[in-house]
C-alpha positions in Angstrom: -68.0 -38.4 17.6 -66.3 -40.5 14.9 -65.0 -42.5 17.8 -68.0 -43.0 19.7 -69.8 -44.8 16.6 -67.2 -47.1 16.1 -67.4 -48.4 19.6 -70.8 -48.7 19.4 -70.5 -50.4 16.2 -68.3 -52.6 17.7 -70.7 -53.2 21.0 -73.6 -54.3 18.6 -71.3 -56.4 16.1 -70.0 -58.5 19.3 -73.1 -58.6 21.2 -75.3 -59.9 18.3 -72.4 -61.7 16.4 -74.0 -59.9 13.4 -72.0 -57.2 10.9 -74.0 -54.4 10.3 -74.1 -53.7 6.8 -73.0 -49.5 6.0 -76.0 -47.6 4.9 -75.9 -45.2 1.8 -73.0 -42.1 2.4 -75.0 -39.1 2.9 -73.0 -37.2 4.3 -70.0 -34.9 2.8 -67.8 -34.6 5.5 -67.0 -38.4 6.4 -67.1 -41.7 4.2 -66.3 -43.7 7.5 -67.4 -47.1 7.2 -68.2 -47.4 11.3 -70.3 -44.0 10.5 -72.4 -45.4 7.8 -72.5 -49.0 9.9 -73.8 -46.5 12.9 -76.3 -44.9 10.7 -77.9 -48.1 9.5 -78.2 -49.3 13.2 -80.0 -46.8 13.5 -77.5 -45.3 16.4 -77.1 -41.9 14.8 -78.7 -39.8 11.7 -75.5 -37.3 11.5 -75.6 -33.4 12.5 -78.4 -32.1 9.4 -77.4 -30.5 6.3 -75.3 -33.7 5.6 -72.8 -33.8 8.0 -71.3 -36.2 11.0 -69.2 -33.6 12.2 -66.6 -36.8 13.2 -64.6 -34.9 14.8 -67.1 -32.6 17.2 -67.2 -34.0 20.7 -70.0 -35.7 22.0 -72.2 -34.1 25.4 -73.9 -36.5 27.8 -77.2 -35.8 26.5 -75.8 -37.2 22.8 -73.9 -40.3 24.0 -77.0 -41.4 26.0 -79.4 -41.2 23.4 -77.1 -43.2 21.1 -76.5 -45.6 24.0 -80.1 -46.2 24.1 -80.5 -46.8 20.6 -77.1 -49.7 20.6 -79.9 -50.8 23.4 -82.8 -50.9 21.3 -80.6 -52.2 18.4 -79.8 -55.1 20.3 -83.0 -55.9 22.3 -84.5 -56.2 19.0 -81.9 -58.6 17.5 -81.5 -61.2 20.3 -85.4 -60.5 21.3 -84.4 -59.1 24.7 -84.9 -56.6 27.3 -81.6 -54.7 28.5 -83.2 -52.5 31.1 -84.6 -53.1 34.4 -85.7 -50.0 34.7 -88.3 -49.1 32.3 -89.0 -45.4 33.6 -88.5 -42.5 31.1 -89.0 -40.3 34.6 -86.0 -38.2 35.6 -84.8 -38.8 39.0 -85.0 -35.7 41.5 -82.1 -36.1 42.6 -80.5 -34.3 39.5 -80.5 -30.9 40.2 -79.9 -30.3 36.6 -82.7 -31.6 34.6 -84.1 -28.6 33.3 -80.8 -28.1 30.8 -81.4 -31.5 29.5 -82.8 -31.0 25.6 -86.4 -32.5 25.1 -84.9 -35.0 22.4 -83.2 -36.4 24.8 -84.9 -36.3 28.5 -86.2 -40.3 27.8 -82.6 -41.5 27.3 -80.8 -39.7 30.1 -83.3 -40.9 32.2 -83.8 -44.5 30.8 -79.6 -44.2 31.4 -79.4 -43.0 34.9 -82.4 -44.8 36.0 -80.7 -47.9 35.4 -77.3 -47.1 37.0 -75.2 -46.7 33.2 -74.9 -42.8 33.0 -73.9 -41.4 37.1 -74.5 -37.7 37.6 -71.3 -35.3 38.4 -70.6 -33.4 41.5 -73.4 -31.0 43.0 -75.7 -34.0 41.7 -75.7 -32.8 38.1 -76.5 -34.8 35.7 -74.7 -32.2 33.0 -76.5 -33.3 29.8 -74.4 -30.4 27.8 -70.9 -31.7 29.3 -68.6 -33.4 26.7 -67.9 -36.8 27.3 -64.3 -38.0 27.6 -63.0 -40.7 26.3 -62.7 -42.2 29.2 -66.0 -41.9 29.5 -67.2 -42.9 26.9 -65.0 -46.3 27.4 -66.7 -47.1 30.4 -70.1 -46.4 29.3 -69.3 -49.0 26.2 -68.1 -51.9 29.2 -71.0 -51.3 31.4 -73.2 -51.6 28.4 -71.4 -54.6 27.5 -71.9 -55.9 30.8 -75.7 -55.8 31.2 -75.9 -57.7 27.8 
């Protein structure tokens, strides 16, 4: 989670040309500046109960939500509209959409509908699978190229 927060903050600052001021630290398990910048940008709010869980793995649905918030932040800062497909309906080609958490459906749909997130074997979006570091980097690069 910490590594992805850092990637997200670096992307926002690179694309907007503006540094994000860190939020006040409300976490008991980290005081990392990049995490606090991600909170200030609205990319994450942590896991609750004062925890960010910096060493936890990040699921595919969590990364979709965070990337969607990165897009919203950048679009607002630049007055742009990055996503060409604004449908929040999941593509019926995915066989496991019922396993996407309600809080993540819109973000997963937006990222899959805009070919930022692709499915896995068997026509699955695999929302509860962990995201690898390589996948996170590929997602950040793909989003950077859309900006």
